[in-house]
C-alpha positions in Angstrom: 0.0 0.0 0.0 1.1 3.5 -0.7 1.1 6.1 2.0 0.5 9.6 0.5 2.0 12.5 2.4 -0.1 15.6 1.7 1.3 18.9 2.7 -2.1 20.6 3.1 -4.5 21.5 5.9 -6.6 18.6 7.0 -10.0 20.1 6.0 -9.0 21.1 2.5 -8.6 19.1 -0.7 -5.2 17.9 -1.8 -3.1 19.7 -4.3 -3.2 18.2 -7.8 0.5 17.4 -7.2 1.3 15.2 -4.2 4.5 13.5 -3.0 4.6 9.8 -2.3 7.1 8.7 0.3 8.8 5.6 -1.1 10.6 3.0 1.0 13.9 4.2 -0.3 13.0 7.7 0.9 13.1 9.1 -2.6 10.2 11.2 -3.7 8.1 11.1 -6.9 5.2 13.3 -8.0 1.7 12.0 -8.8 -1.7 13.5 -9.2 -4.6 12.7 -6.9 -6.0 10.5 -9.8 -3.1 8.1 -9.1 -4.3 7.4 -5.6 -5.8 4.0 -5.4 -9.0 3.3 -3.4 -7.0 0.9 -1.2 -4.2 3.3 -0.4 -3.7 4.6 3.2 -3.3 8.3 2.9 -1.4 10.6 5.3 -2.6 14.2 5.5 -1.2 17.2 7.3 -1.6 17.7 11.1 -1.5 14.0 11.9 -4.7 12.9 10.1 -4.8 9.6 8.1 -7.4 8.0 5.8 -8.0 4.3 5.8 -9.9 2.7 2.9 -12.2 0.5 5.1 -13.3 3.7 6.9 -14.3 5.5 3.8 -17.9 4.7 4.7 -21.1 5.9 6.4 -21.8 2.6 8.0 -22.6 3.9 11.5 -22.1 0.5 13.2 -18.6 0.2 11.8 -17.8 3.8 12.6 -19.0 3.4 16.2 -17.1 0.1 16.6 -13.9 1.8 15.4 -14.5 4.9 17.6 -15.1 2.9 20.8 -12.5 0.1 20.2 -15.4 -2.3 20.7 -13.6 -5.3 18.9 -10.1 -4.6 20.2 -8.7 -6.4 23.3 -8.0 -3.9 26.1 -4.3 -5.0 26.2 -3.9 -4.0 22.5 -6.2 -0.9 22.6 -3.3 1.6 22.8 -5.1 4.8 22.0 -4.8 8.4 23.4 -8.5 8.4 23.8 -9.0 5.1 25.6 -11.1 5.6 28.7 -9.6 2.5 30.3 -6.1 3.8 30.2 -4.7 6.1 33.0 -3.3 9.4 31.7 -4.3 8.3 28.2 -3.8 11.9 26.9 -0.1 11.3 27.3 -0.1 8.3 25.0 1.4 8.6 21.5 -0.9 8.8 18.5 -1.0 5.2 17.2 -2.8 3.8 14.2 -5.7 3.0 16.4 -6.0 6.6 17.4 -5.8 7.9 13.8 -8.6 5.4 12.8 -10.7 6.8 15.6 -10.2 10.3 14.2 -11.5 9.3 10.8 -14.5 7.4 12.3 -15.3 10.5 14.4 -15.2 12.7 11.2 -17.5 10.5 9.1 -19.9 9.9 11.9 -20.2 13.6 12.4 -20.8 14.1 8.7 -23.5 11.4 8.7 -25.4 13.1 11.6 -25.0 16.5 10.0 -26.8 15.3 6.9 -29.5 13.3 8.7 -30.3 16.3 10.9 -31.0 18.4 7.8 -33.0 15.8 6.0 -30.3 15.0 3.5 -29.3 11.6 2.0 -25.7 12.4 1.1 -22.5 14.1 2.4 -18.7 14.0 2.1 -16.6 11.4 3.8 -13.3 12.6 5.1 -11.4 10.9 2.3 -13.6 12.2 -0.5 -13.5 15.7 0.9 -9.7 15.7 0.9 -9.5 14.3 -2.6 -12.1 16.7 -4.0 -14.6 14.0 -4.8 -18.3 14.5 -4.9 -20.6 13.8 -1.9 -21.8 10.2 -1.5 -25.2 8.8 -1.0 -25.5 7.5 2.6 -27.1 4.2 1.5 -24.5 3.5 -1.2 -21.7 4.3 1.3 -22.8 1.7 3.8 -25.5 3.3 5.9 -28.2 0.6 6.4 -30.8 2.2 8.7 -33.0 3.7 5.9 -36.2 1.7 5.2 -35.8 -0.9 2.4 -39.0 0.0 0.6 -39.8 3.1 -1.2 -41.6 4.8 1.7 -40.7 8.3 2.6 -37.9 8.6 5.1 -38.5 9.9 8.6 -35.2 11.6 9.0 -35.6 12.6 12.6 -36.5 9.1 13.6 -33.4 7.8 11.8 -31.3 10.6 13.4 -32.6 9.6 16.9 -31.8 6.0 16.2 -28.1 6.8 15.4 -27.9 9.1 18.4 -29.3 6.4 20.6 -26.6 4.0 19.3 -24.0 6.6 20.2 -25.3 6.9 23.7 -25.4 3.2 24.3 -21.9 2.7 23.0 -20.4 5.3 25.4 -18.9 7.0 22.4 -19.5 10.4 23.9 -16.9 9.6 26.6 -14.3 9.1 23.8 -15.4 12.2 21.9 -15.2 14.3 25.1 -11.6 13.1 25.6 -10.8 14.0 22.0 -12.3 17.4 22.6 -9.9 18.0 25.5 -6.8 16.9 23.6 -5.0 19.9 22.0 -2.3 18.0 20.1 -3.9 17.6 16.7 -5.5 20.4 14.7 -9.2 20.3 14.0 -9.9 17.4 16.5 -11.6 19.8 18.8 -13.7 21.2 16.0 -14.9 17.7 14.8 -15.6 16.6 18.4 -17.8 19.7 18.9 -19.5 19.1 15.6 -20.6 15.6 16.8 -21.6 17.0 20.2 -23.7 19.7 18.5 -25.6 17.1 16.6 -26.3 14.7 19.5 -27.3 17.5 21.9 -30.0 18.6 19.4 -32.1 16.2 21.4 -32.8 17.9 24.7 -32.6 14.7 26.8 -29.1 14.1 25.5 -28.1 17.7 26.2 -29.3 17.2 29.8 -27.2 14.0 30.1 -24.1 15.8 28.8 -24.6 18.7 31.2 -24.9 16.3 34.2 -22.2 13.8 33.2 -19.5 16.3 32.2 -19.6 18.9 35.0 -16.8 21.1 33.6 -18.0 21.0 30.0 -20.1 24.2 30.2 -17.2 26.2 31.6 -14.8 24.7 29.0 -17.1 25.8 26.2 -17.2 29.3 27.6 -13.4 29.3 27.8 -13.2 28.1 24.3 -15.5 30.8 23.0 -13.3 33.4 24.8 -9.9 32.1 23.9 -10.2 29.6 21.1 -9.7 29.9 17.3 -12.6 31.7 15.6 -13.3 28.9 13.1 -12.1 25.8 14.8 -13.3 26.5 18.4 -15.4 29.6 18.9 -18.1 28.9 16.3 -18.5 25.1 17.0 -18.5 25.8 20.8 -21.3 28.2 20.3 -23.3 25.6 18.3 -23.1 23.2 21.3 -23.8 26.0 23.8 -27.0 27.0 22.1 -28.4 23.5 22.6 -27.2 23.3 26.2 -28.7 26.7 27.0 -32.1 25.6 25.7 -32.0 22.8 28.2 -30.8 25.2 31.0 -33.6 27.6 30.3 -36.4 25.0 29.8 -35.5 23.1 33.0 -34.6 26.3 34.8 -31.2 24.9 35.9 -30.1 28.0 37.8 -26.7 26.6 38.9 -25.7 26.1 35.3 -27.2 29.5 34.4 -25.0 31.1 37.2 -21.9 29.7 35.4 -22.8 32.0 32.4 -23.0 35.0 34.7 -19.9 34.1 36.7 -17.9 33.8 33.5 -19.3 37.1 32.3 -20.6 35.6 29.1 -22.2 38.8 27.8 -19.0 40.8 28.2 -16.9 38.0 26.6 -19.1 38.2 23.5 -19.3 41.9 23.2 -15.5 42.1 23.5 -15.2 39.7 20.6 -17.8 41.6 18.6 -15.7 44.7 18.9 -12.5 42.9 17.9 -11.6 44.7 14.6 -9.5 41.9 13.1 -12.6 39.7 12.7 -14.2 42.2 10.4 -11.4 42.0 7.8 -12.1 40.7 4.3 -10.6 37.3 5.2 -12.7 36.6 8.3 -15.9 38.6 7.7 -18.0 35.6 6.6 -17.0 33.7 9.7 -17.6 36.7 12.0 -21.1 37.0 10.6 -21.8 33.4 11.5 -20.2 33.8 14.9 -22.2 36.9 15.8 -25.4 35.3 14.6 -24.9 32.2 16.7 -23.8 34.3 19.7 -26.9 36.5 19.6 -29.1 33.5 19.1 -27.6 32.1 22.3 -28.2 35.3 24.1 -31.8 35.5 23.0 -32.4 32.1 24.4 -31.0 32.9 27.8 -32.7 36.3 28.0 -36.3 35.4 27.1 -37.3 35.2 30.8 -37.5 38.5 32.8 -36.2 36.7 35.9 -33.2 35.7 34.0 -32.6 39.1 32.6 -32.6 40.6 36.1 -29.8 38.2 37.1 -27.3 40.0 34.9 -25.5 43.1 36.0 -26.6 46.6 34.9 -23.3 47.0 33.1 -23.8 43.9 31.0 -27.4 44.8 30.2 -26.5 48.3 29.0 -23.5 47.1 27.0 -25.7 44.6 25.2 -28.5 47.1 24.5 -26.0 49.5 23.1 -24.4 46.9 20.9 -27.8 45.8 19.6 -28.7 49.4 18.9 -25.5 49.8 16.9 -26.5 46.8 14.7 -29.9 48.5 14.1 -28.1 51.7 12.9 -25.7 49.7 10.7 -28.6 48.1 9.0 -29.9 51.4 7.5 -26.6 53.1 6.7 -26.2 54.3 3.1 -23.7 52.0 1.5 -23.9 53.4 -2.1 -20.6 55.2 -1.7 -18.9 52.5 0.4 -15.9 50.7 -1.1 -15.5 47.6 1.0 -12.1 46.8 -0.5 -10.8 50.0 0.9 -12.3 49.7 4.4 -10.5 48.4 7.4 -13.7 47.5 9.1 -16.6 46.3 6.9 -20.3 47.0 7.8 -21.0 43.3 8.1 -24.8 43.7 8.2 -24.8 45.4 4.8 -22.2 42.9 3.5 -24.3 40.0 4.6 -27.4 41.4 2.8 -25.4 42.0 -0.4 -24.2 38.5 -0.4 -27.5 37.0 0.8 -26.1 35.7 4.0 -28.3 35.3 7.1 -27.1 37.7 9.8 -27.9 38.6 13.4 -30.2 41.6 13.0 -33.4 39.7 13.9 -31.9 38.4 17.1 -30.5 41.8 18.0 -34.0 43.3 17.8 -35.5 40.7 20.0 -32.7 40.9 22.6 -33.0 44.7 22.7 -36.8 44.2 23.3 -36.1 41.6 26.1 -34.0 44.0 28.0 -36.1 47.2 27.6 -39.1 45.3 28.8 -37.4 44.6 32.1 -35.5 47.9 32.4 -38.3 50.5 32.3 -35.8 53.4 32.4 -34.0 52.1 29.4 -37.2 51.6 27.6 -38.3 55.2 28.4 -35.1 56.6 27.2 -35.3 55.0 23.8 -39.1 55.6 23.5 -38.6 59.3 24.0 -35.5 59.5 21.8 -36.3 61.2 18.5 -33.3 59.6 16.6 -34.4 56.2 17.8 -37.9 56.7 16.4 -36.5 57.8 13.1 -34.2 54.8 13.1 -37.2 52.4 13.5 -39.1 54.2 10.8 -36.2 53.8 8.4 -35.9 50.1 9.3 -39.7 49.6 8.8 -39.4 51.2 5.4 -36.4 49.0 4.4 -37.7 45.8 5.8 -41.3 46.4 4.8 -43.4 43.3 4.0 -43.3 44.0 0.3 -39.5 44.5 0.3 -37.0 42.1 -1.1 -35.6 41.4 2.3 -38.8 39.7 3.5 -38.2 36.8 1.0 -34.7 36.4 2.3 -35.4 36.6 6.0 -38.9 37.3 7.2 -37.8 37.1 10.9 -36.4 40.7 10.7 -39.8 42.2 9.7 -41.6 40.1 12.4 -39.1 41.1 15.1 -39.3 44.8 14.1 -43.1 44.7 14.2 -43.0 43.1 17.7 -40.6 45.8 18.9 -42.7 48.7 17.6 -45.9 47.2 18.9 -44.5 46.6 22.4 -42.6 49.9 22.8 -45.0 52.3 21.1 -48.4 50.9 20.1 -49.1 49.0 23.3 -47.6 51.9 25.3 -49.9 54.4 23.6 -53.0 52.2 24.2 -52.1 51.8 27.8 -51.6 55.5 28.2 -55.0 56.3 26.7 -56.7 53.7 28.9 -55.1 55.3 32.0 -56.1 58.8 30.8 -59.7 57.7 30.2 -59.9 55.9 33.6 -58.7 59.1 35.4 -60.9 61.4 33.4 -64.1 59.5 34.1 -63.7 60.1 37.8 -63.9 63.9 37.5 -66.1 64.7 34.4 -69.4 63.6 33.1 -69.1 61.2 30.2 -70.7 63.6 27.6 -68.3 66.3 28.6 -65.4 64.0 28.0 -66.8 63.0 24.6 -67.2 66.6 23.6 -63.6 67.4 24.6 -62.2 64.4 22.7 -64.2 65.2 19.6 -63.0 68.8 19.8 -59.4 67.7 20.2 -59.6 65.2 17.4 -61.0 68.0 15.1 -58.1 70.3 15.9 -55.1 68.2 16.9 -54.8 64.8 15.3 -51.7 62.7 16.0 -50.0 60.9 13.1 -51.3 57.3 12.9 -47.7 55.9 13.1 -47.2 55.5 16.8 -43.4 56.0 16.5 -43.9 59.4 14.9 -44.5 62.4 17.1 -45.9 64.7 14.4 -49.3 66.4 15.4 -51.6 68.2 13.1 -53.1 71.6 14.1 -54.6 74.7 12.5 -51.3 75.5 10.8 -50.0 72.0 10.0 -52.0 69.7 7.8 -51.3 66.0 7.3 -49.2 65.1 4.4 -46.6 62.4 3.7 -44.2 63.0 6.6 -40.7 62.1 5.3 -39.2 61.1 8.7 -41.7 58.2 8.8 -40.1 56.6 5.8 -36.3 57.1 6.0 -33.7 58.1 8.4 -32.9 61.8 7.9 
């Protein structure tokens, strides 16, 4: 068998020219087409590909990952739970086989979770080959007849096999091992998939007591692509469990680690908004604000955070609102040090964080009345919302891309202004009826309506009188 040494990153395809290490240590150059299906291939960063693991057979992959058919005396692996201080063991062939099994199992779960029947194996991804059908690549849990596939049931079946095999113990040890690049990322990818099921998320929280803190540390200190983003994906699922079950001890970890401040510090890190990283930053921010929205839905939970954290978050969300309506006609992004990532995402049809930022803003101003009053009485903020309503109107092109923005904006306006105005009118009416006969009140209201009518848009403060007649008020359509 040949062993191809590829001088490339593990998660990218091979170069067309690759060097084969011969037994006599001389090198020759071949193309990827010369690689035989039975070759063992060595990639950069310590990853290997074995021909028998180029499969989506979940039973085989789990057997390889958990060393099920290997005698304990021969199971020399850095991720063997039965070995003491196993992290210090060298990376043997058994260990590299476990890595490939982890990768392909994660790819399988990723596809099933999205209702897909194909994905790339590790080997095919590196060699630039097309995605493979799960059934043709060894997956045998689809129904044999032509009935429609219940993807979620199949997904649950595979996750249940993972739980019963104790594979999560192995994956957790891989996650903690810093020696090989991308192992942490692929471990987190698998944990993201299995914790999609809330019961599994609860098991993970209880069984691995330090995992939540390790995730927060990884978000704070880790590599943007390889650790921050996949850590957030897992954290979102764990936070759903924490909030639904009201697990306050775990929620307190988020507060003690100053999770909101960690995220805002990262949001303000200018390097992430460069041309090279902007796409990853957009995804990171979207996941981060989705996570914050989950943990701040309940008023009691909002009150647990410090005033400083609440104000920082409100201010940042407000900044995103302003960014969404900035005029970008004259902007040359190639010349900018920091890109307006909201506009960039919309230009490239990438889903961004604006919808979540609106809902988070609303969650906090509902609980902090003084903050809500400040923004409700702020003329510039009213103009901002009017400009956003005009841009993200139901007939606008943005609705077809992401309707959640328009829905979130309507909810914000209704809560902060429409509902507030209705409540104020009810209170005024209640007080007035105590002091005046009803027919006097009606006469005064009619007289007031004849002379001073307020603009129907609750955000707008324009009032008609004898000198001012209603017309199309421009500040209700765009930010002046």
